[in-house]
Backbone bond lengths (Angstrom), bond angles and torsions (degrees), N, CA, C in turn:
res aa  C-N    CA-C-N  psi(-1)  N-CA   C-N-CA  omega(-1)  CA-C   N-CA-C  phi
1 M - - - 1.470 - - 1.577 110.47 -
2 A 1.362 114.43 -37.58 1.441 114.03 174.69 1.436 116.96 -64.75
3 L 1.345 114.99 -37.77 1.501 121.15 176.90 1.524 108.04 -60.29
4 F 1.364 121.62 -44.39 1.354 124.54 -174.09 1.644 109.44 -63.56
5 V 1.316 112.81 -44.79 1.444 120.24 172.68 1.483 115.39 -55.48
6 A 1.327 112.38 -45.96 1.484 118.76 -179.30 1.544 114.12 -68.20
7 L 1.287 116.72 -35.37 1.457 119.96 173.98 1.453 111.46 -68.19
8 A 1.391 116.97 -37.04 1.492 118.64 179.67 1.471 111.24 -70.19
9 A 1.423 120.65 -30.82 1.430 118.44 -177.58 1.464 108.95 -82.51
10 L 1.329 120.16 -23.83 1.444 119.81 179.44 1.549 113.68 -97.95
11 A 1.282 116.39 14.63 1.532 119.96 -172.54 1.575 108.79 -59.26
12 P 1.308 120.48 -42.63 1.522 116.62 -178.64 1.554 113.19 -62.11
13 A 1.416 114.22 -29.35 1.440 117.48 -178.08 1.543 111.56 -85.59
14 L 1.416 117.80 -31.72 1.387 121.68 -175.93 1.466 116.36 -91.84
15 A 1.308 119.98 -22.48 1.553 124.13 -178.42 1.506 105.07 -72.62
16 P 1.383 111.49 131.36 1.500 115.56 -179.85 1.529 112.56 -75.47
17 Y 1.330 118.41 -17.90 1.505 120.75 -178.89 1.490 110.82 -138.35
18 E 1.304 122.82 163.18 1.422 122.51 167.17 1.496 111.42 -66.43
19 P 1.369 118.12 151.69 1.379 117.43 -175.88 1.583 116.07 -71.27
20 C 1.268 119.19 -13.18 1.442 121.42 172.63 1.501 109.58 -86.35
21 G 1.341 114.30 146.81 1.485 120.16 -169.37 1.497 117.91 -98.09
22 R 1.230 111.17 -177.40 1.459 121.91 179.57 1.593 104.97 -128.32
23 L 1.331 117.52 126.83 1.509 121.30 -173.97 1.477 107.87 -67.25
24 D 1.310 126.51 -20.75 1.455 124.23 178.47 1.513 113.10 -78.28
25 E 1.283 119.53 -9.29 1.433 122.63 178.16 1.586 112.65 -114.15
26 R 1.396 112.91 40.26 1.503 111.10 -176.82 1.519 112.55 -82.77
27 L 1.275 113.20 148.38 1.455 125.55 171.78 1.576 113.42 55.97
28 L 1.263 119.52 37.17 1.441 127.59 177.72 1.525 111.66 -70.69
29 P 1.350 121.97 134.18 1.453 117.32 176.84 1.479 108.50 -73.98
30 P 1.339 116.94 173.12 1.540 120.89 175.61 1.527 105.86 -59.17
31 S 1.372 113.31 140.24 1.422 122.87 175.25 1.516 113.79 -155.53
32 A 1.290 122.08 -173.93 1.406 122.70 -178.74 1.620 109.09 -66.77
33 G 1.336 114.45 -33.99 1.497 122.29 -176.63 1.546 109.91 -77.18
34 H 1.377 117.26 -32.35 1.404 119.27 -176.79 1.588 104.08 -139.24
35 W 1.304 115.04 97.30 1.484 119.39 -167.63 1.641 110.26 -66.12
36 F 1.393 119.64 -30.11 1.403 119.14 177.01 1.598 111.36 -107.07
37 G 1.398 117.17 9.13 1.353 120.55 -175.81 1.571 114.81 82.50
38 T 1.308 114.52 -172.69 1.528 120.20 175.27 1.503 107.72 -122.11
39 D 1.359 112.93 162.06 1.432 118.02 178.64 1.583 109.58 -101.48
40 E 1.348 116.58 -173.69 1.481 119.56 -172.91 1.561 115.30 -63.63
41 L 1.355 115.41 -11.75 1.406 117.19 179.42 1.570 107.80 -106.01
42 G 1.241 122.60 9.83 1.473 127.10 -176.94 1.530 116.20 76.61
43 R 1.348 118.84 14.48 1.450 122.87 176.74 1.465 111.66 -79.74
44 D 1.313 116.77 132.88 1.388 123.16 172.57 1.525 113.89 -61.60
45 V 1.229 119.93 120.89 1.526 122.94 -173.81 1.483 109.01 -69.47
46 L 1.417 125.11 -46.02 1.417 121.80 178.58 1.525 111.30 -60.99
47 S 1.313 123.19 -37.89 1.410 121.46 175.53 1.538 115.11 -61.11
48 R 1.379 113.09 -38.53 1.411 119.20 -178.84 1.562 110.73 -71.86
49 V 1.379 114.73 -32.49 1.517 114.46 175.85 1.488 109.69 -69.47
50 L 1.356 121.52 -40.50 1.465 119.39 -175.79 1.588 108.21 -72.54
51 Y 1.336 119.54 -34.75 1.493 116.18 176.75 1.550 108.85 -68.97
52 G 1.324 112.32 -39.03 1.483 116.41 -179.01 1.503 116.50 -61.96
53 A 1.318 111.19 -27.80 1.505 118.59 -178.77 1.588 107.24 -66.85
54 G 1.384 119.53 -38.77 1.365 123.15 173.33 1.575 114.48 -62.06
55 F 1.224 113.98 -42.19 1.485 119.61 175.03 1.527 110.93 -61.86
56 A 1.307 116.28 -37.99 1.511 117.64 -177.35 1.431 111.78 -82.47
57 A 1.345 123.39 -29.93 1.417 126.87 178.02 1.557 115.84 -77.61
58 D 1.328 115.45 -19.91 1.468 116.38 -179.69 1.525 113.54 -61.46
59 P 1.342 119.29 -53.47 1.435 115.09 -179.86 1.529 115.18 -68.21
60 V 1.355 116.51 -24.00 1.496 118.39 -179.18 1.555 106.48 -69.49
61 A 1.306 115.88 -44.70 1.486 117.68 179.84 1.496 111.40 -63.80
62 A 1.325 117.55 -35.86 1.538 121.79 -174.42 1.441 110.24 -67.72
63 V 1.398 121.75 -41.73 1.407 120.26 -168.33 1.572 108.45 -129.01
64 G 1.285 120.07 11.05 1.434 120.46 179.41 1.552 118.57 -49.88
65 A 1.375 114.04 -33.54 1.479 115.09 -176.79 1.642 109.40 -98.71
66 G 1.214 116.65 -0.63 1.421 115.29 -179.92 1.485 116.97 -75.03
67 P 1.355 115.24 177.56 1.499 118.44 176.09 1.491 112.52 -67.73
68 P 1.316 111.59 156.44 1.520 115.36 -173.08 1.542 112.29 -60.94
69 G 1.328 120.59 -36.93 1.436 122.22 175.93 1.520 113.15 -58.20
70 A 1.311 118.16 -42.20 1.536 121.38 179.81 1.502 108.26 -69.80
71 R 1.377 119.12 -38.45 1.507 116.31 178.93 1.457 110.84 -67.32
72 H 1.363 123.60 -37.75 1.426 121.52 172.40 1.476 115.29 -62.28
73 R 1.198 119.83 -46.39 1.557 122.55 176.29 1.506 110.45 -59.55
74 A 1.371 118.14 -42.30 1.409 118.45 -176.29 1.558 112.12 -71.12
75 G 1.351 115.18 -35.32 1.457 119.80 -178.56 1.592 106.73 -71.02
76 R 1.395 114.32 -42.80 1.460 114.05 -179.60 1.540 112.09 -65.65
77 G 1.259 118.14 -32.13 1.397 124.14 179.88 1.445 113.48 -70.40
78 R 1.417 114.01 -33.97 1.441 120.86 -176.55 1.553 112.94 -72.44
79 G 1.357 116.66 -21.85 1.397 122.37 170.63 1.454 116.79 -65.54
80 Y 1.359 119.13 -22.17 1.469 120.89 -179.33 1.469 113.43 -100.12
81 V 1.347 118.66 -1.89 1.460 124.81 -178.50 1.517 110.17 -98.25
82 A 1.327 115.96 118.63 1.441 119.94 174.02 1.533 109.47 -74.54
83 A 1.286 114.72 129.42 1.554 116.57 179.86 1.508 104.20 -150.60
84 G 1.334 112.98 160.78 1.525 119.81 175.64 1.524 106.53 95.93
85 P 1.303 114.05 178.12 1.425 119.39 -179.17 1.544 115.82 -66.87
86 T 1.346 115.40 125.80 1.446 118.67 174.42 1.469 111.12 -98.78
87 C 1.291 113.20 119.90 1.507 116.45 -176.42 1.578 113.22 -98.07
């Protein structure tokens, strides 16, 4: 869990590209430049995984030690909140 939180916190420094894509690099297979490849919008998948870890770790850190009812409400509410980079 500590490794997951550390990767999430360091995502801007570790990610090789911004999480938003370029249409001229669509659907590239994994390579030295894009370790996990790119998706249909040209977004680097590794960068999106690293930035997504921060989005996923945020509510866990906020309510991880709280009572089960509070964790459920916080997780359910987080699903309705748009956060992270919008491309």
